[in-house]
TIRO-2110 file (N, C-alpha, C; in Angstrom, 1 decimal):
// TIRO-2110
27.5, -59.1, 279.5, N, 1, A
28.4, -59.9, 278.7, CA, 1, A
28.4, -61.3, 279.3, C, 1, A
28.2, -62.3, 278.5, N, 2, A
28.1, -63.6, 279.0, CA, 2, A
29.3, -64.4, 278.4, C, 2, A
30.4, -64.5, 279.1, N, 3, A
31.5, -65.3, 278.6, CA, 3, A
31.7, -66.6, 279.5, C, 3, A
31.9, -67.7, 278.8, N, 4, A
32.2, -68.9, 279.6, CA, 4, A
33.7, -68.9, 279.9, C, 4, A
34.0, -69.1, 281.1, N, 5, A
35.4, -69.2, 281.5, CA, 5, A
35.7, -70.7, 281.7, C, 5, A
36.4, -71.2, 280.7, N, 6, A
36.8, -72.7, 280.8, CA, 6, A
38.3, -72.9, 280.7, C, 6, A
39.0, -71.8, 280.4, N, 7, A
40.5, -72.0, 280.4, CA, 7, A
41.1, -70.7, 280.8, C, 7, A
42.4, -70.7, 280.9, N, 8, A
43.2, -69.5, 281.2, CA, 8, A
43.0, -68.4, 280.1, C, 8, A
42.9, -68.8, 278.9, N, 9, A
42.7, -67.9, 277.8, CA, 9, A
41.3, -67.2, 277.9, C, 9, A
40.3, -68.0, 278.3, N, 10, A
39.0, -67.4, 278.5, CA, 10, A
39.0, -66.4, 279.6, C, 10, A
39.7, -66.7, 280.7, N, 11, A
39.9, -65.9, 281.8, CA, 11, A
40.6, -64.6, 281.4, C, 11, A
41.6, -64.6, 280.6, N, 12, A
42.3, -63.4, 280.2, CA, 12, A
41.4, -62.6, 279.3, C, 12, A
40.6, -63.2, 278.5, N, 13, A
39.6, -62.4, 277.6, CA, 13, A
38.6, -61.7, 278.5, C, 13, A
38.1, -62.5, 279.5, N, 14, A
37.1, -61.9, 280.4, CA, 14, A
37.7, -60.7, 281.2, C, 14, A
38.9, -60.9, 281.7, N, 15, A
39.6, -59.9, 282.5, CA, 15, A
39.9, -58.6, 281.6, C, 15, A
40.2, -58.8, 280.3, N, 16, A
40.5, -57.7, 279.4, CA, 16, A
39.2, -56.8, 279.2, C, 16, A
38.1, -57.5, 279.0, N, 17, A
36.9, -56.8, 278.8, CA, 17, A
36.4, -56.1, 280.1, C, 17, A
36.6, -56.8, 281.2, N, 18, A
36.2, -56.2, 282.5, CA, 18, A
37.0, -55.0, 282.8, C, 18, A
38.3, -55.1, 282.5, N, 19, A
39.2, -53.9, 282.7, CA, 19, A
38.8, -52.7, 281.9, C, 19, A
38.5, -52.9, 280.7, N, 20, A
38.1, -51.8, 279.8, CA, 20, A
36.7, -51.2, 280.3, C, 20, A
35.8, -52.1, 280.6, N, 21, A
34.5, -51.6, 281.1, CA, 21, A
34.6, -50.8, 282.4, C, 21, A
35.5, -51.3, 283.3, N, 22, A
35.7, -50.6, 284.6, CA, 22, A
36.3, -49.2, 284.3, C, 22, A
37.3, -49.2, 283.4, N, 23, A
37.9, -47.9, 283.0, CA, 23, A
36.9, -47.0, 282.4, C, 23, A
36.0, -47.5, 281.6, N, 24, A
35.0, -46.7, 281.0, CA, 24, A
34.1, -46.1, 282.0, C, 24, A
33.7, -46.9, 283.0, N, 25, A
32.8, -46.5, 284.1, CA, 25, A
33.5, -45.4, 284.9, C, 25, A
34.7, -45.6, 285.3, N, 26, A
35.4, -44.7, 286.1, CA, 26, A
35.7, -43.3, 285.4, C, 26, A
36.1, -43.4, 284.2, N, 27, A
36.4, -42.2, 283.4, CA, 27, A
35.2, -41.6, 282.7, C, 27, A
34.0, -42.3, 282.8, N, 28, A
32.8, -41.9, 282.2, CA, 28, A
33.0, -41.6, 280.7, C, 28, A
33.7, -42.5, 280.0, N, 29, A
34.1, -42.3, 278.6, CA, 29, A
33.2, -43.3, 277.8, C, 29, A
32.3, -42.7, 277.0, N, 30, A
31.4, -43.6, 276.2, CA, 30, A
32.3, -44.4, 275.1, C, 30, A
33.4, -43.8, 274.7, N, 31, A
34.2, -44.5, 273.7, CA, 31, A
34.8, -45.8, 274.2, C, 31, A
35.2, -45.7, 275.5, N, 32, A
35.7, -46.9, 276.1, CA, 32, A
34.6, -48.0, 276.4, C, 32, A
33.4, -47.5, 276.8, N, 33, A
32.3, -48.4, 277.0, CA, 33, A
31.9, -49.1, 275.6, C, 33, A
32.0, -48.4, 274.6, N, 34, A
31.7, -48.9, 273.2, CA, 34, A
32.8, -50.0, 272.9, C, 34, A
34.1, -49.6, 273.2, N, 35, A
35.2, -50.5, 272.9, CA, 35, A
35.0, -51.8, 273.7, C, 35, A
34.6, -51.7, 275.0, N, 36, A
34.4, -52.9, 275.8, CA, 36, A
33.3, -53.8, 275.2, C, 36, A
32.3, -53.2, 274.7, N, 37, A
31.2, -53.9, 274.1, CA, 37, A
31.6, -54.6, 272.8, C, 37, A
32.4, -53.9, 272.0, N, 38, A
32.9, -54.5, 270.8, CA, 38, A
33.9, -55.6, 271.1, C, 38, A
34.7, -55.4, 272.1, N, 39, A
35.7, -56.5, 272.5, CA, 39, A
35.0, -57.7, 272.9, C, 39, A
33.9, -57.6, 273.7, N, 40, A
33.2, -58.8, 274.1, CA, 40, A
32.6, -59.5, 272.9, C, 40, A
32.0, -58.7, 272.0, N, 41, A
31.4, -59.3, 270.8, CA, 41, A
32.5, -60.0, 270.0, C, 41, A
33.7, -59.3, 269.8, N, 42, A
34.7, -59.9, 269.0, CA, 42, A
35.3, -61.2, 269.7, C, 42, A
35.3, -61.2, 271.0, N, 43, A
35.8, -62.4, 271.7, CA, 43, A
34.9, -63.6, 271.5, C, 43, A
33.6, -63.3, 271.6, N, 44, A
32.6, -64.4, 271.5, CA, 44, A
32.6, -64.9, 270.0, C, 44, A
32.6, -64.0, 269.0, N, 45, A
32.6, -64.5, 267.7, CA, 45, A
34.0, -65.1, 267.3, C, 45, A
35.1, -64.6, 267.8, N, 46, A
36.4, -65.1, 267.5, CA, 46, A
36.5, -66.5, 268.1, C, 46, A
36.0, -66.7, 269.3, N, 47, A
36.1, -68.0, 270.0, CA, 47, A
35.3, -69.0, 269.2, C, 47, A
34.1, -68.6, 268.7, N, 48, A
33.2, -69.5, 268.0, CA, 48, A
33.8, -69.9, 266.7, C, 48, A
34.6, -69.0, 266.0, N, 49, A
35.2, -69.2, 264.7, CA, 49, A
36.6, -69.9, 264.9, C, 49, A
37.1, -69.9, 266.1, N, 50, A
38.4, -70.5, 266.3, CA, 50, A
39.5, -69.5, 266.0, C, 50, A
39.3, -68.3, 265.9, N, 51, A
40.3, -67.3, 265.6, CA, 51, A
40.9, -66.7, 266.9, C, 51, A
41.9, -65.9, 266.7, N, 52, A
42.6, -65.2, 267.8, CA, 52, A
41.8, -63.9, 268.1, C, 52, A
41.0, -63.9, 269.1, N, 53, A
40.1, -62.7, 269.3, CA, 53, A
40.9, -61.4, 269.7, C, 53, A
42.1, -61.6, 270.2, N, 54, A
42.9, -60.5, 270.5, CA, 54, A
43.4, -59.7, 269.3, C, 54, A
43.5, -60.4, 268.2, N, 55, A
43.9, -59.7, 266.9, CA, 55, A
42.8, -58.7, 266.6, C, 55, A
41.6, -59.2, 266.7, N, 56, A
40.4, -58.3, 266.4, CA, 56, A
40.4, -57.2, 267.4, C, 56, A
40.6, -57.4, 268.7, N, 57, A
40.6, -56.4, 269.7, CA, 57, A
41.7, -55.4, 269.5, C, 57, A
42.9, -55.9, 269.1, N, 58, A
44.0, -55.0, 268.8, CA, 58, A
43.5, -54.0, 267.6, C, 58, A
42.9, -54.5, 266.6, N, 59, A
42.4, -53.7, 265.5, CA, 59, A
41.4, -52.7, 266.0, C, 59, A
40.5, -53.1, 266.9, N, 60, A
39.5, -52.2, 267.5, CA, 60, A
40.1, -51.1, 268.3, C, 60, A
41.1, -51.4, 269.1, N, 61, A
41.9, -50.4, 269.9, CA, 61, A
42.6, -49.5, 268.9, C, 61, A
43.2, -50.0, 267.9, N, 62, A
43.9, -49.1, 266.9, CA, 62, A
43.0, -48.1, 266.3, C, 62, A
41.8, -48.7, 265.9, N, 63, A
40.8, -47.8, 265.2, CA, 63, A
40.3, -46.7, 266.2, C, 63, A
40.1, -47.1, 267.5, N, 64, A
39.6, -46.1, 268.5, CA, 64, A
40.7, -45.1, 268.7, C, 64, A
41.9, -45.4, 268.8, N, 65, A
43.0, -44.5, 269.0, CA, 65, A
43.1, -43.5, 267.8, C, 65, A
43.0, -44.0, 266.6, N, 66, A
43.0, -43.2, 265.4, CA, 66, A
41.8, -42.2, 265.4, C, 66, A
40.7, -42.7, 265.8, N, 67, A
39.5, -41.8, 265.9, CA, 67, A
39.7, -40.7, 267.0, C, 67, A
40.2, -41.1, 268.1, N, 68, A
40.4, -40.1, 269.2, CA, 68, A
41.5, -39.1, 268.8, C, 68, A
42.5, -39.6, 268.1, N, 69, A
43.6, -38.6, 267.7, CA, 69, A
43.0, -37.6, 266.7, C, 69, A
42.1, -38.1, 265.8, N, 70, A
41.5, -37.3, 264.8, CA, 70, A
40.6, -36.2, 265.5, C, 70, A
39.8, -36.7, 266.5, N, 71, A
39.0, -35.8, 267.2, CA, 71, A
39.8, -34.8, 268.0, C, 71, A
40.9, -35.2, 268.5, N, 72, A
41.8, -34.3, 269.2, CA, 72, A
42.4, -33.2, 268.3, C, 72, A
42.8, -33.6, 267.1, N, 73, A
43.3, -32.6, 266.1, CA, 73, A
42.2, -31.6, 265.8, C, 73, A
40.9, -32.1, 265.6, N, 74, A
39.8, -31.2, 265.3, CA, 74, A
39.6, -30.3, 266.4, C, 74, A
39.6, -30.8, 267.6, N, 75, A
39.5, -29.9, 268.8, CA, 75, A
40.6, -28.9, 268.9, C, 75, A
41.8, -29.3, 268.6, N, 76, A
42.9, -28.4, 268.7, CA, 76, A
42.8, -27.3, 267.6, C, 76, A
42.4, -27.7, 266.4, N, 77, A
42.2, -26.6, 265.4, CA, 77, A
41.1, -25.7, 265.7, C, 77, A
40.0, -26.3, 266.3, N, 78, A
38.9, -25.5, 266.8, CA, 78, A
39.3, -24.5, 267.9, C, 78, A
40.1, -25.0, 268.8, N, 79, A
40.6, -24.2, 269.9, CA, 79, A
41.5, -23.1, 269.4, C, 79, A
42.3, -23.4, 268.4, N, 80, A
43.2, -22.4, 267.8, CA, 80, A
42.4, -21.3, 267.1, C, 80, A
41.3, -21.7, 266.4, N, 81, A
40.4, -20.8, 265.7, CA, 81, A
39.7, -19.9, 266.8, C, 81, A
39.2, -20.5, 267.8, N, 82, A
38.5, -19.7, 268.9, CA, 82, A
39.5, -18.8, 269.6, C, 82, A
40.7, -19.2, 269.9, N, 83, A
41.7, -18.4, 270.5, CA, 83, A
42.0, -17.2, 269.6, C, 83, A
42.2, -17.4, 268.3, N, 84, A
42.4, -16.3, 267.3, CA, 84, A
41.3, -15.3, 267.3, C, 84, A
40.1, -15.9, 267.2, N, 85, A
38.9, -15.0, 267.2, CA, 85, A
38.7, -14.2, 268.5, C, 85, A
39.0, -14.9, 269.6, N, 86, A
38.9, -14.2, 270.9, CA, 86, A
39.9, -13.0, 271.0, C, 86, A
41.2, -13.3, 270.5, N, 87, A
42.2, -12.3, 270.6, CA, 87, A
41.9, -11.1, 269.7, C, 87, A
41.3, -11.4, 268.5, N, 88, A
40.9, -10.3, 267.6, CA, 88, A
39.8, -9.5, 268.2, C, 88, A
38.8, -10.2, 268.8, N, 89, A
37.6, -9.5, 269.4, CA, 89, A
38.1, -8.7, 270.6, C, 89, A
39.0, -9.2, 271.4, N, 90, A
39.5, -8.4, 272.5, CA, 90, A
40.3, -7.2, 272.0, C, 90, A
41.1, -7.4, 271.0, N, 91, A
41.8, -6.2, 270.5, CA, 91, A
40.9, -5.2, 269.9, C, 91, A
39.8, -5.6, 269.2, N, 92, A
38.8, -4.7, 268.7, CA, 92, A
38.1, -4.0, 269.8, C, 92, A
37.8, -4.7, 270.8, N, 93, A
37.1, -4.1, 272.0, CA, 93, A
38.0, -3.1, 272.7, C, 93, A
39.3, -3.4, 272.8, N, 94, A
40.2, -2.4, 273.4, CA, 94, A
40.3, -1.2, 272.6, C, 94, A
40.4, -1.4, 271.3, N, 95, A
40.4, -0.2, 270.4, CA, 95, A
39.2, 0.7, 270.5, C, 95, A
38.0, 0.0, 270.5, N, 96, A
36.8, 0.8, 270.6, CA, 96, A
36.6, 1.4, 272.0, C, 96, A
37.1, 0.8, 273.0, N, 97, A
37.1, 1.4, 274.3, CA, 97, A
38.0, 2.6, 274.4, C, 97, A
39.1, 2.5, 273.8, N, 98, A
40.0, 3.7, 273.7, CA, 98, A
39.4, 4.8, 272.9, C, 98, A
38.8, 4.5, 271.8, N, 99, A
38.1, 5.5, 271.0, CA, 99, A
37.0, 6.2, 271.8, C, 99, A
36.2, 5.3, 272.5, N, 100, A
35.1, 5.8, 273.3, CA, 100, A
35.6, 6.8, 274.4, C, 100, A
36.7, 6.4, 275.1, N, 101, A
37.3, 7.3, 276.1, CA, 101, A
37.7, 8.6, 275.5, C, 101, A
38.3, 8.5, 274.3, N, 102, A
38.8, 9.7, 273.6, CA, 102, A
37.7, 10.6, 273.3, C, 102, A
36.6, 10.0, 272.8, N, 103, A
35.4, 10.9, 272.4, CA, 103, A
34.7, 11.4, 273.7, C, 103, A
34.7, 10.6, 274.8, N, 104, A
34.1, 11.1, 276.0, CA, 104, A
34.9, 12.3, 276.5, C, 104, A
36.2, 12.3, 276.5, N, 105, A
37.0, 13.4, 276.9, CA, 105, A
36.8, 14.6, 276.0, C, 105, A
36.6, 14.4, 274.7, N, 106, A
36.4, 15.5, 273.8, CA, 106, A
35.0, 16.1, 274.1, C, 106, A
34.0, 15.3, 274.4, N, 107, A
32.7, 15.8, 274.7, CA, 107, A
32.7, 16.7, 276.0, C, 107, A
33.5, 16.2, 277.0, N, 108, A
33.6, 16.9, 278.3, CA, 108, A
34.3, 18.2, 278.0, C, 108, A
35.3, 18.3, 277.2, N, 109, A
36.0, 19.5, 276.9, CA, 109, A
35.1, 20.5, 276.2, C, 109, A
34.4, 19.9, 275.2, N, 110, A
33.4, 20.8, 274.4, CA, 110, A
32.3, 21.3, 275.3, C, 110, A
31.8, 20.5, 276.2, N, 111, A
30.8, 21.0, 277.2, CA, 111, A
31.3, 22.2, 278.0, C, 111, A
32.6, 22.0, 278.5, N, 112, A
33.2, 23.0, 279.3, CA, 112, A
33.4, 24.3, 278.5, C, 112, A
33.8, 24.2, 277.3, N, 113, A
34.0, 25.4, 276.4, CA, 113, A
32.6, 26.0, 276.1, C, 113, A
31.6, 25.2, 275.9, N, 114, A
30.3, 25.7, 275.7, CA, 114, A
29.7, 26.5, 276.9, C, 114, A
29.9, 26.0, 278.1, N, 115, A
29.5, 26.6, 279.3, CA, 115, A
30.2, 28.0, 279.5, C, 115, A
31.5, 28.0, 279.2, N, 116, A
32.3, 29.2, 279.3, CA, 116, A
31.8, 30.2, 278.3, C, 116, A
31.6, 29.8, 277.1, N, 117, A
31.1, 30.8, 276.1, CA, 117, A
29.7, 31.3, 276.4, C, 117, A
28.8, 30.5, 277.0, N, 118, A
27.5, 30.9, 277.4, CA, 118, A
27.6, 32.0, 278.5, C, 118, A
28.6, 31.8, 279.5, N, 119, A
28.8, 32.7, 280.5, CA, 119, A
29.3, 34.1, 279.9, C, 119, A
30.2, 34.0, 278.9, N, 120, A
30.7, 35.2, 278.3, CA, 120, A
29.6, 35.9, 277.6, C, 120, A
28.7, 35.2, 276.9, N, 121, A
27.6, 35.8, 276.2, CA, 121, A
26.7, 36.5, 277.2, C, 121, A
26.4, 35.8, 278.3, N, 122, A
25.5, 36.5, 279.3, CA, 122, A
26.2, 37.7, 279.8, C, 122, A
27.5, 37.7, 280.1, N, 123, A
28.2, 38.9, 280.6, CA, 123, A
28.1, 40.0, 279.5, C, 123, A
28.4, 39.7, 278.3, N, 124, A
28.4, 40.7, 277.2, CA, 124, A
26.9, 41.3, 277.0, C, 124, A
25.9, 40.4, 277.1, N, 125, A
24.5, 40.9, 277.0, CA, 125, A
24.2, 41.9, 278.1, C, 125, A
24.7, 41.6, 279.3, N, 126, A
24.4, 42.4, 280.5, CA, 126, A
25.2, 43.8, 280.2, C, 126, A
26.4, 43.7, 279.8, N, 127, A
27.1, 44.9, 279.5, CA, 127, A
26.5, 45.7, 278.4, C, 127, A
26.0, 45.1, 277.4, N, 128, A
25.2, 45.8, 276.3, CA, 128, A
24.0, 46.4, 276.8, C, 128, A
23.3, 45.7, 277.7, N, 129, A
22.0, 46.3, 278.3, CA, 129, A
22.4, 47.5, 279.2, C, 129, A
23.5, 47.4, 279.9, N, 130, A
23.9, 48.5, 280.8, CA, 130, A
24.3, 49.7, 279.9, C, 130, A
25.0, 49.4, 278.8, N, 131, A
25.4, 50.5, 277.9, CA, 131, A
24.2, 51.1, 277.2, C, 131, A
23.2, 50.3, 276.8, N, 132, A
22.0, 50.9, 276.2, CA, 132, A
21.3, 51.7, 277.2, C, 132, A
21.2, 51.3, 278.4, N, 133, A
20.6, 52.1, 279.5, CA, 133, A
21.3, 53.4, 279.7, C, 133, A
22.6, 53.3, 279.8, N, 134, A
23.4, 54.5, 280.0, CA, 134, A
23.3, 55.5, 278.8, C, 134, A
23.2, 55.0, 277.6, N, 135, A
23.0, 55.8, 276.4, CA, 135, A
21.6, 56.5, 276.4, C, 135, A
20.6, 55.7, 276.8, N, 136, A
19.3, 56.2, 276.9, CA, 136, A
19.3, 57.4, 277.9, C, 136, A
19.9, 57.2, 279.1, N, 137, A
20.0, 58.2, 280.1, CA, 137, A
20.7, 59.4, 279.6, C, 137, A
21.8, 59.2, 278.9, N, 138, A
22.6, 60.3, 278.3, CA, 138, A
21.8, 61.1, 277.3, C, 138, A
21.1, 60.3, 276.4, N, 139, A
20.2, 61.0, 275.4, CA, 139, A
19.1, 61.8, 276.1, C, 139, A
18.6, 61.3, 277.2, N, 140, A
17.5, 62.0, 277.9, CA, 140, A
18.1, 63.3, 278.5, C, 140, A
19.3, 63.2, 279.1, N, 141, A
19.9, 64.4, 279.7, CA, 141, A
20.2, 65.4, 278.6, C, 141, A
20.7, 65.0, 277.4, N, 142, A
20.9, 65.9, 276.3, CA, 142, A
19.6, 66.5, 275.8, C, 142, A
18.6, 65.7, 275.8, N, 143, A
17.3, 66.3, 275.3, CA, 143, A
16.8, 67.3, 276.3, C, 143, A
17.0, 67.0, 277.6, N, 144, A
16.6, 68.0, 278.6, CA, 144, A
17.4, 69.3, 278.5, C, 144, A
18.7, 69.1, 278.2, N, 145, A
19.6, 70.3, 278.1, CA, 145, A
19.2, 71.1, 276.9, C, 145, A
18.8, 70.4, 275.8, N, 146, A
18.5, 71.1, 274.6, CA, 146, A
17.2, 71.8, 274.7, C, 146, A
16.3, 71.3, 275.4, N, 147, A
15.0, 71.9, 275.5, CA, 147, A
15.0, 73.3, 276.1, C, 147, A
15.6, 73.6, 277.2, N, 148, A
15.6, 74.9, 277.6, CA, 148, A
16.4, 75.8, 276.7, C, 148, A
17.5, 75.4, 276.1, N, 149, A
18.2, 76.3, 275.1, CA, 149, A
17.4, 76.4, 273.9, C, 149, A
16.6, 75.5, 273.4, N, 150, A
15.8, 75.6, 272.3, CA, 150, A
14.7, 76.6, 272.5, C, 150, A
14.2, 76.6, 273.7, N, 151, A
13.1, 77.5, 274.1, CA, 151, A
13.6, 78.9, 274.2, C, 151, A
14.8, 79.1, 274.7, N, 152, A
15.5, 80.4, 274.7, CA, 152, A
15.7, 80.9, 273.3, C, 152, A
16.2, 80.1, 272.5, N, 153, A
16.4, 80.5, 271.1, CA, 153, A
15.1, 80.9, 270.4, C, 153, A
14.1, 80.3, 270.7, N, 154, A
12.8, 80.6, 270.1, CA, 154, A
12.4, 82.0, 270.6, C, 154, A
12.7, 82.3, 271.7, N, 155, A
12.3, 83.6, 272.3, CA, 155, A
13.3, 84.7, 271.9, C, 155, A
14.3, 84.3, 271.2, N, 156, A
15.3, 85.3, 270.7, CA, 156, A
16.4, 85.5, 271.7, C, 156, A
16.6, 84.7, 272.6, N, 157, A
17.7, 84.8, 273.6, CA, 157, A
18.8, 83.9, 273.1, C, 157, A
19.9, 84.5, 273.3, N, 158, A
21.1, 83.7, 272.9, CA, 158, A
21.9, 83.3, 274.1, C, 158, A
END
């Protein structure tokens, strides 16, 4: 910015622009840097036209404040939307986690019941095999007992 400082008014203009530029640099705010640039331009053009450059600067600042407020409102509504979506997603996740835990418990219970039933089936099969073996032995003994008496009957002995 090239301002000629020839009066107190010029010095005030220069100081106002420098203050906004320094503030933009310190806060790393592009909007303030743009405002400083527009202020310098308005002051140069206003001084050349003989107008009050601070009236134009005041308008620039008012416009920037309105823009920043509008952006802040948009950000606030976006944040509210994001907060709402996050709370819904968290609630859904919690519900699904609870359902998953419930199903995991049911699966573990069913596996335990299945194991118990398999053990009972194995026990019953062994008992059936033992009973079939005992029946076969009993049938064999009866057959052996019948054989001598059948032979005696054939020979006419009672």
